[in-house]
C-alpha positions as CSV (number, residue, x, y, z in Angstrom):
1,M,-6.4,14.3,-46.7
2,R,-2.8,15.6,-47.5
3,S,-2.5,16.2,-43.4
4,W,-3.8,12.8,-42.7
5,R,-1.3,11.1,-44.7
6,V,1.6,13.3,-43.2
7,V,0.1,12.8,-39.6
8,G,0.4,8.9,-40.6
9,A,4.1,9.1,-42.3
10,L,5.2,11.0,-38.6
11,A,3.7,8.5,-36.6
12,A,5.3,5.5,-38.9
13,A,8.4,7.0,-38.4
14,G,8.0,7.6,-34.7
15,V,7.7,3.8,-34.6
16,A,10.6,2.7,-36.4
17,L,12.5,5.1,-34.2
18,A,11.1,3.4,-31.2
19,A,11.9,0.2,-32.7
20,C,15.3,1.1,-33.3
21,S,16.3,2.1,-29.6
22,S,17.7,-0.1,-26.9
23,P,16.2,-0.8,-23.9
24,S,17.2,0.5,-20.5
25,T,19.2,-2.6,-18.5
26,N,17.8,-0.9,-15.3
27,P,13.8,-1.4,-14.9
28,S,13.2,1.3,-12.6
29,T,14.7,4.1,-15.6
30,A,13.5,2.3,-18.3
31,G,11.9,5.1,-19.2
32,P,8.2,4.8,-20.5
33,T,7.2,2.2,-22.2
34,P,6.4,2.6,-26.3
35,G,2.3,2.4,-26.2
36,A,2.0,2.0,-22.6
37,A,0.0,5.1,-22.1
38,A,-2.5,4.0,-25.1
39,G,-3.6,0.7,-23.4
40,Q,-5.3,0.0,-20.6
41,P,-4.5,0.9,-17.0
42,V,-2.6,-0.9,-14.2
43,R,-5.2,-1.4,-11.8
44,V,-3.9,-1.7,-7.9
45,L,-5.9,-2.4,-4.9
46,Y,-3.7,-1.3,-2.0
47,A,-4.1,-1.2,1.5
48,G,-5.6,1.9,2.9
49,S,-2.7,3.4,5.0
50,L,-1.1,3.8,1.6
51,V,-3.4,6.2,0.2
52,N,-0.9,9.4,0.3
53,L,2.2,7.2,-1.3
54,M,-0.1,5.7,-4.0
55,E,-2.0,8.6,-5.2
56,H,0.3,11.5,-4.3
57,D,3.7,9.6,-4.7
58,I,4.1,6.4,-6.2
59,G,1.0,6.5,-8.6
60,P,1.9,9.8,-10.3
61,K,5.3,9.1,-10.9
62,F,5.1,5.7,-12.2
63,T,2.8,7.0,-14.9
64,A,5.5,9.8,-15.6
65,A,8.4,6.9,-15.8
66,E,6.8,4.4,-17.6
67,G,3.6,5.5,-19.3
68,Y,1.2,3.0,-17.7
69,R,-2.0,5.1,-16.6
70,F,-2.2,4.0,-12.9
71,Q,-5.7,3.4,-11.6
72,G,-5.5,2.9,-7.9
73,E,-8.2,1.8,-5.1
74,G,-7.5,1.6,-1.1
75,G,-9.2,-0.2,1.3
76,G,-9.3,-2.4,4.1
77,S,-6.3,-5.5,3.2
78,D,-8.5,-8.5,4.2
79,A,-11.8,-6.8,3.2
80,L,-9.7,-6.4,-0.4
81,A,-8.4,-10.0,-0.6
82,N,-12.1,-11.1,0.0
83,E,-13.3,-9.0,-2.9
84,I,-10.2,-10.6,-4.8
85,K,-10.9,-14.2,-4.5
86,G,-14.7,-13.3,-4.8
87,K,-14.2,-11.8,-7.9
88,V,-16.0,-8.8,-6.9
89,K,-13.1,-6.7,-8.1
90,Q,-10.4,-7.7,-10.6
91,A,-7.0,-6.1,-10.4
92,D,-3.2,-6.7,-11.5
93,V,-1.5,-6.0,-8.6
94,F,-2.5,-6.1,-4.9
95,I,-0.6,-4.5,-2.2
96,S,-1.5,-5.5,1.6
97,A,-0.4,-4.7,5.0
98,S,0.3,-8.1,6.2
99,P,1.5,-11.3,5.0
100,Q,-1.6,-13.1,6.8
101,T,-3.7,-11.6,4.5
102,N,-1.9,-12.9,1.0
103,S,-1.8,-16.4,2.6
104,T,-5.7,-16.3,2.3
105,L,-5.5,-16.0,-1.6
106,Q,-3.4,-18.7,-2.3
107,G,-4.3,-22.3,-3.3
108,A,-7.9,-23.9,-4.2
109,A,-9.0,-22.2,-0.8
110,G,-8.0,-18.8,-2.0
111,G,-9.3,-19.2,-5.2
112,N,-5.6,-19.5,-6.6
113,A,-5.8,-15.5,-6.8
114,E,-1.8,-15.3,-6.2
115,S,0.9,-17.6,-6.0
116,W,3.8,-15.5,-4.8
117,F,4.1,-12.4,-2.8
118,A,7.2,-10.4,-1.8
119,T,7.5,-8.0,1.7
120,F,9.1,-4.8,0.7
121,A,8.6,-2.4,3.3
122,S,7.6,-2.2,7.0
123,S,5.8,0.9,9.5
124,P,5.3,0.3,13.3
125,L,1.9,1.2,14.8
126,V,1.8,4.3,16.6
127,I,-0.7,6.7,18.3
128,G,-1.5,9.6,16.2
129,Y,-3.2,12.4,18.5
130,S,-4.8,15.9,17.4
131,P,-2.4,18.4,18.7
132,K,-5.7,20.4,19.3
133,S,-7.2,18.2,21.7
134,R,-7.6,18.6,25.3
135,F,-5.8,15.1,26.2
136,A,-2.7,16.4,23.9
137,A,-0.6,16.9,26.5
138,D,-1.3,14.2,28.6
139,L,-0.1,11.9,26.0
140,T,3.0,13.4,25.7
141,S,3.8,13.2,29.5
142,K,2.0,10.2,30.9
143,P,1.4,6.3,29.7
144,W,-0.7,6.0,26.9
145,Q,-2.5,3.4,28.0
146,Q,-3.5,5.7,31.1
147,V,-4.7,8.6,29.0
148,L,-6.8,6.1,26.6
149,A,-8.9,5.2,29.9
150,E,-9.3,8.7,30.8
151,P,-13.4,9.6,30.9
152,G,-14.5,11.3,27.7
153,F,-11.7,10.3,25.5
154,R,-12.2,9.5,21.5
155,L,-10.3,7.1,20.2
156,G,-10.7,6.1,16.7
157,R,-9.0,2.7,14.8
158,T,-10.3,0.5,12.3
159,D,-12.2,-2.7,11.5
160,P,-10.3,-6.0,12.7
161,T,-12.4,-8.3,10.5
162,T,-11.7,-6.3,7.3
163,D,-8.0,-4.6,8.2
164,P,-4.6,-5.8,9.7
165,K,-4.3,-2.6,11.2
166,G,-7.4,-3.0,13.7
167,K,-6.1,-6.8,14.3
168,L,-3.0,-5.2,15.6
169,A,-4.9,-2.2,17.5
170,V,-7.1,-4.8,19.4
171,Q,-3.9,-6.8,20.5
172,A,-2.1,-3.4,21.2
173,L,-5.1,-3.2,23.6
174,N,-5.4,-6.3,25.0
175,Q,-1.5,-6.3,25.5
176,V,-1.9,-3.5,28.2
177,G,-4.9,-4.5,29.9
178,L,-7.6,-2.3,28.0
179,T,-10.2,-5.1,27.1
180,S,-13.1,-2.8,27.1
181,L,-11.7,-0.4,24.7
182,A,-10.8,-3.4,22.7
183,S,-14.3,-4.5,22.4
184,D,-15.9,-1.0,22.2
185,Q,-17.0,-0.9,18.2
186,S,-18.1,2.9,18.4
187,G,-14.6,3.9,17.6
188,V,-14.3,1.7,14.6
189,F,-13.9,3.4,11.5
190,P,-13.2,2.9,7.7
191,E,-9.5,3.0,7.2
192,T,-9.8,5.4,4.4
193,E,-12.1,8.0,6.7
194,L,-9.5,7.4,10.1
195,I,-7.3,10.7,9.2
196,G,-9.9,12.9,8.0
197,R,-12.0,12.2,11.4
198,L,-8.9,13.1,13.4
199,Q,-8.1,15.8,11.8
200,S,-11.8,17.2,11.5
201,G,-11.7,17.0,15.8
202,Q,-14.2,14.2,15.8
203,L,-11.7,12.1,17.5
204,D,-8.7,12.7,20.3
205,A,-6.2,10.0,18.7
206,G,-6.4,7.1,16.6
207,F,-4.2,3.8,15.8
208,F,-1.6,4.3,12.5
209,Y,1.2,3.6,11.0
210,S,3.7,5.7,11.8
211,A,4.5,6.4,7.8
212,E,1.1,6.4,7.5
213,A,0.4,9.7,9.9
214,A,3.4,11.7,8.7
215,P,2.5,12.9,5.5
216,D,-0.4,14.7,7.2
217,K,2.0,15.9,10.1
218,I,-0.2,13.7,12.5
219,P,2.1,14.3,15.9
220,T,2.5,10.9,17.1
221,I,3.7,8.8,19.7
222,T,5.2,5.4,20.5
223,I,3.2,2.7,22.5
224,P,5.8,0.6,24.7
225,P,5.9,-2.2,26.1
226,V,3.7,-2.9,22.3
227,S,5.7,-3.8,19.4
228,L,3.6,-4.3,16.6
229,G,3.6,-2.6,12.8
230,A,2.4,-3.2,9.3
231,A,4.5,-5.7,6.8
232,Y,3.6,-4.4,3.7
233,T,3.6,-7.0,0.5
234,V,2.7,-6.8,-3.2
235,T,2.2,-9.3,-5.6
236,V,1.2,-9.6,-9.9
237,L,-2.3,-11.3,-9.3
238,N,-2.7,-14.4,-11.6
239,Q,-5.6,-13.1,-13.4
240,A,-3.9,-9.7,-13.8
241,P,-6.1,-8.3,-17.0
242,N,-2.8,-6.0,-17.9
243,R,0.2,-8.6,-16.8
244,A,3.0,-6.6,-18.6
245,G,2.0,-3.4,-17.0
246,A,1.7,-4.9,-13.4
247,V,5.6,-6.1,-14.0
248,A,6.1,-2.7,-14.9
249,F,4.6,-1.1,-11.5
250,V,6.3,-3.9,-9.3
251,N,10.1,-3.2,-11.1
252,Y,9.0,0.6,-10.4
253,L,7.9,-0.1,-6.8
254,L,10.7,-2.4,-6.1
255,G,13.4,-0.2,-8.1
256,H,15.9,2.8,-7.0
257,D,12.8,5.1,-7.5
258,G,10.4,3.7,-5.8
259,S,12.1,2.7,-2.8
260,S,13.9,6.1,-2.6
261,T,10.0,7.1,-2.3
262,L,9.3,4.8,0.2
263,T,12.4,5.9,2.6
264,A,11.6,9.6,1.9
265,D,8.1,9.1,3.0
266,G,9.1,7.4,6.5
267,F,8.8,3.3,5.6
268,Q,11.5,1.0,6.2
269,V,12.2,-1.0,3.1
270,T,13.1,-4.3,3.1
271,S,16.0,-4.8,0.9
272,P,16.0,-7.2,-1.1
273,P,12.6,-8.2,-0.8
274,A,11.6,-11.3,1.0
275,V,9.8,-13.3,-1.3
276,S,7.0,-15.9,0.1
277,G,5.0,-18.9,-1.7
278,D,5.9,-20.3,-4.8
279,K,9.1,-18.1,-6.1
280,G,9.0,-20.2,-9.4
281,A,5.9,-18.5,-10.4
282,V,7.4,-14.9,-9.9
283,P,7.6,-13.4,-13.3
284,A,10.5,-13.5,-15.1
285,G,10.6,-9.4,-15.6
286,L,10.7,-9.0,-11.9
287,H,14.1,-11.5,-11.7
288,P,16.2,-8.3,-11.7
289,L,15.1,-7.3,-8.5
290,I,13.5,-10.5,-7.3
291,P,16.0,-13.3,-8.0
292,A,15.1,-16.3,-9.2
293,P,14.8,-19.3,-7.0
């Protein structure tokens, strides 16, 4: 019994010390939130092109800085939005690769799942290729549209019905007259599988965002005259079970530490973030980084 009394006394003293400490004015460097680690996790649904960023960088660093447990899941942005709208999945934060995806979650038609979103980063669409592919030399010396049309070329892309990148890939192919490739479904794969298929030699090349290919050291080529890319957005969902944790996560993502990580990983940071939708619905805790209207 005595040992439990000592533990209880120490815990009470810890609470008292925490209550006396003054919080930091910088939301991205405030330090772990008292009791956050013991509470429910921050559930983040994010575009599959961000899996490396979220699982290896932002997620762990956020947990270390703020104390909240990060629980992330990647997938096609449109597919995730449909699951949110249909109440198949519940989350605190949603990160998409297209502002158009966010519009499907607003208003009665979108189940009032979100009221606002902030565009915080971008990354151009490129072709990533395997250096072991027999077409690798051609991709670096000939027009890309000519190489993709060569017999035996294995091109991968994501599903345009579930992922904004898949839509951009179809748009890029159509812009340069490769309509048969744009309609070919044999090279369509889930976003979370595309890099693995390329690295395993199942594909010669695929459509990626440049910041997505960089962490895996996938060589890329630009695709002129096409100029397309991802515009990444973030929002706190209206029915977020862990609203405090969601606000802490967005503050970290948009703050100094998160922005530095994005820049280091090759993303083009939008500063300040561009807010769309009901700006008055932005949580007060985010106003230092997303000023109120």
